[in-house]
C-alpha positions in Angstrom: 197.9 156.3 12.9 198.9 152.7 11.9 202.6 152.1 11.4 204.1 149.7 8.7 207.5 148.1 8.2 209.5 148.8 5.0 212.9 147.6 3.6 215.0 150.7 3.0 218.5 152.1 2.8 219.8 155.5 4.0 223.0 155.5 2.0 224.3 153.7 -1.1 226.5 150.6 -0.6 226.6 146.9 -0.3 223.9 144.6 1.1 224.6 145.7 4.7 223.1 149.1 4.1 219.6 147.6 3.8 217.5 147.8 7.0 214.0 147.4 8.2 212.4 150.7 9.2 209.0 151.5 10.8 207.1 154.2 9.0 203.6 155.8 9.4 201.2 154.5 6.8 200.3 157.0 4.0 196.9 157.3 2.5 196.4 157.4 -1.3 196.2 160.7 -3.2 193.3 161.3 -5.5 194.9 159.3 -8.3 196.4 156.5 -6.2 195.4 153.2 -4.6 196.8 151.6 -1.4 197.8 148.0 -1.8 198.4 145.3 0.8 201.0 143.3 -1.1 201.2 139.5 -1.2 204.3 139.5 -3.4 206.9 142.0 -4.5 209.4 141.6 -7.4 213.1 142.0 -7.1 214.8 143.6 -10.1 218.3 144.7 -11.2 217.1 148.3 -10.8 216.9 147.8 -7.1 220.6 146.9 -7.1 221.4 149.9 -9.2 219.7 152.2 -6.7 221.1 150.5 -3.6 224.6 150.5 -5.0 224.5 154.1 -6.0 224.7 153.4 -9.7 221.4 155.2 -10.1 220.7 158.4 -8.0 218.1 157.9 -5.3 216.3 160.2 -3.0 217.3 159.0 0.5 216.2 157.2 2.5 214.7 155.0 -0.2 212.3 152.1 0.1 213.3 149.3 -2.3 211.1 147.6 -4.8 209.4 148.6 -8.0 206.4 146.2 -8.3 204.0 144.3 -6.3 200.8 142.3 -6.4 198.1 142.1 -3.7 194.8 143.4 -2.5 193.5 147.0 -2.7 192.8 148.4 0.8 192.0 152.1 -0.1 191.4 154.2 -3.3 191.8 157.9 -4.1 188.8 160.1 -4.8 189.4 160.1 -8.6 189.8 156.3 -8.9 186.4 155.0 -10.0 187.2 151.7 -11.7 189.2 150.0 -8.9 187.5 148.9 -5.6 188.7 147.9 -2.2 189.2 144.2 -2.2 190.3 144.0 -5.9 193.3 141.8 -6.6 195.8 143.9 -8.6 199.4 144.0 -9.8 201.2 147.3 -10.1 204.4 149.1 -10.8 204.8 150.7 -7.4 207.9 152.5 -6.2 208.8 151.3 -2.7 207.0 148.0 -2.9 209.1 146.3 -0.2 206.7 147.4 2.5 203.6 146.3 4.3 201.4 148.9 2.5 202.3 150.2 -1.0 201.0 153.3 -2.9 200.6 153.0 -6.6 199.3 155.3 -9.3 196.1 154.0 -10.9 197.6 154.3 -14.4 200.4 151.9 -13.4 198.3 149.0 -12.2 196.1 146.3 -13.6 193.4 144.2 -12.2 194.2 140.5 -12.1 191.6 138.5 -14.0 189.7 135.7 -12.3 191.6 132.4 -12.5 195.1 134.0 -12.4 197.2 134.0 -9.2 198.8 137.1 -7.7 202.3 135.5 -7.6 202.4 134.8 -11.3 201.0 138.1 -12.2 203.6 139.9 -10.1 206.4 137.9 -11.6 205.5 138.8 -15.2 204.1 142.3 -15.0 207.1 144.6 -15.0 209.2 142.4 -17.2 206.3 141.9 -19.6 205.5 145.6 -19.9 209.2 146.2 -20.5 209.3 143.6 -23.3 206.2 144.9 -24.9 207.5 148.5 -25.1 210.9 147.4 -26.3 209.4 145.4 -29.1 206.7 147.8 -30.1 208.0 151.3 -29.4 211.8 151.3 -28.9 212.0 149.2 -32.1 209.0 147.7 -33.7 209.9 144.2 -34.7 208.9 143.1 -38.2 208.2 139.6 -39.6 211.5 138.2 -40.8 213.7 140.4 -38.7 216.8 138.9 -37.1 216.6 139.8 -33.4 219.4 139.5 -30.7 218.4 139.1 -27.1 221.1 139.1 -24.5 220.5 137.3 -21.3 217.7 135.4 -23.1 216.9 133.3 -20.1 216.2 136.1 -17.7 212.8 137.6 -16.7 212.8 140.3 -19.5 214.8 138.2 -21.9 212.4 135.3 -22.0 209.5 137.7 -22.6 211.5 139.4 -25.4 212.2 136.0 -27.0 208.5 134.9 -26.9 207.2 138.2 -28.3 209.8 138.3 -31.0 208.9 134.8 -32.1 205.2 135.7 -32.0 205.9 138.6 -34.3 207.6 136.3 -36.8 211.2 137.2 -36.1 214.3 135.0 -36.0 215.9 135.1 -32.5 219.5 134.7 -31.5 219.9 134.6 -27.7 222.9 134.7 -25.5 223.4 133.1 -22.1 226.2 132.6 -19.6 225.7 128.9 -19.0 224.4 125.8 -20.8 221.5 125.5 -18.4 220.4 129.1 -19.1 220.8 128.4 -22.8 218.4 125.5 -22.6 215.9 127.8 -20.9 216.2 130.3 -23.7 215.7 127.5 -26.3 212.6 126.3 -24.4 211.1 129.8 -24.8 211.6 129.8 -28.5 215.1 131.1 -29.3 216.3 129.8 -32.7 220.0 129.8 -31.7 221.6 130.5 -28.3 225.3 131.4 -27.9 226.9 130.6 -24.5 229.5 133.3 -24.0 232.2 134.4 -21.6 232.3 138.0 -20.5 235.7 138.5 -22.0 235.1 136.7 -25.3 232.2 137.8 -27.5 233.7 136.8 -30.9 231.6 133.6 -31.0 228.4 135.5 -30.6 229.3 138.0 -33.3 230.4 135.2 -35.7 227.1 133.3 -35.1 224.9 136.4 -35.9 226.9 137.2 -39.0 226.8 133.6 -40.2 223.1 133.3 -39.7 222.4 136.6 -41.5 224.8 136.1 -44.5 227.1 138.7 -43.0 224.4 141.4 -42.8 223.8 141.4 -39.1 220.7 141.7 -36.9 218.1 144.4 -37.4 217.9 144.9 -33.6 219.9 144.0 -30.5 218.2 144.1 -27.1 220.9 144.5 -24.5 220.2 144.4 -20.8 223.8 143.3 -19.9 225.7 146.5 -20.8 229.4 146.9 -20.3 230.6 143.5 -21.5 228.4 143.2 -24.5 227.9 146.6 -26.1 231.1 146.6 -28.2 230.0 143.2 -29.7 226.6 144.7 -30.4 228.1 147.2 -32.8 229.8 144.3 -34.7 226.7 142.1 -34.8 224.0 144.8 -35.7 223.1 145.4 -39.3 223.6 148.6 -41.3 220.8 150.9 -40.3 220.1 148.6 -37.4 219.1 149.5 -33.9 220.8 148.7 -30.5 218.4 149.0 -27.6 220.3 149.3 -24.4 217.9 148.8 -21.4 220.1 147.6 -18.6 223.6 147.1 -17.3 223.8 144.0 -15.2 227.5 143.6 -16.0 228.4 147.2 -15.0 228.1 150.8 -16.1 228.6 151.4 -19.8 231.7 153.4 -20.8 231.1 156.8 -22.6 230.3 156.2 -26.2 231.9 158.2 -29.0 229.1 159.3 -31.3 231.1 158.6 -34.4 230.7 154.9 -33.8 227.1 155.3 -34.9 228.1 156.4 -38.3 230.0 153.1 -39.0 226.7 151.6 -40.1 224.3 154.5 -39.5 223.2 152.7 -36.4 220.5 153.9 -34.1 221.1 153.4 -30.4 218.4 153.9 -27.7 218.4 153.9 -23.9 214.6 153.8 -23.2 212.8 154.0 -19.9 209.6 152.0 -19.4 208.2 154.8 -17.2 208.4 157.3 -20.0 206.3 155.0 -22.2 203.6 154.9 -19.5 202.9 158.5 -18.7 199.1 158.4 -19.0 196.3 155.8 -18.5 195.9 155.6 -22.2 199.6 154.7 -22.5 199.1 151.8 -20.2 195.8 150.7 -21.8 197.5 150.6 -25.2 200.3 148.2 -24.2 199.6 144.8 -25.9 201.3 142.4 -28.2 200.1 142.9 -31.8 
């Protein structure tokens, strides 16, 4: 049986826990495909698992997405063939061969390169579900996007603008702020982690004191308190990441200050069937 190499960790910790292991290759189940990856994405969730912030079944192969060539298909997979170029959400994608469920992959259309498809797939799906299911953006909404120059942030900005919203982004440097503006953000606030008043003041000023209908927050610990001040009455806070650190426990009575709705969605719980995946589109 052929062996492959995979990037794994056997205990949580810093970067030094990551190692290269040799493993036997695994053939796809009836609903899976086996991919020879050309590219794999690196995401914050890999850091969360490796550091121990998220629980992991150990040893764990890192990586959540890849793009490459199909080398084997399961018995129930009838619309993907060996040799097809695909991009997939695939757990354990930092390996020489990667298994993916058919419902979590897409064929790459002719004329599109694997590298670009891999770079946008997971972030793009995240942005589509956040803007269409976690909170459905309406024309004229005021939308806040934290870390608006990041992979998911830029997709959120572009989709929100496509849907007719006004977008206020945040960024940690002027260079990142310029990137967010280039992707369509109407206003970008450069903030320091310990000083969010300027962000709140900007949102309230732009909305005549009413606040934003929705705040998309992938930063977490350093921004959540300001989100409560910047969101509108009956508004929604969508917390989908914690790049600045784990969020402190939240007293439920804070929601009643403005009858706020707060969500902590998971992309994978929006994509439980093939139909779920097929229905994901910007509209």
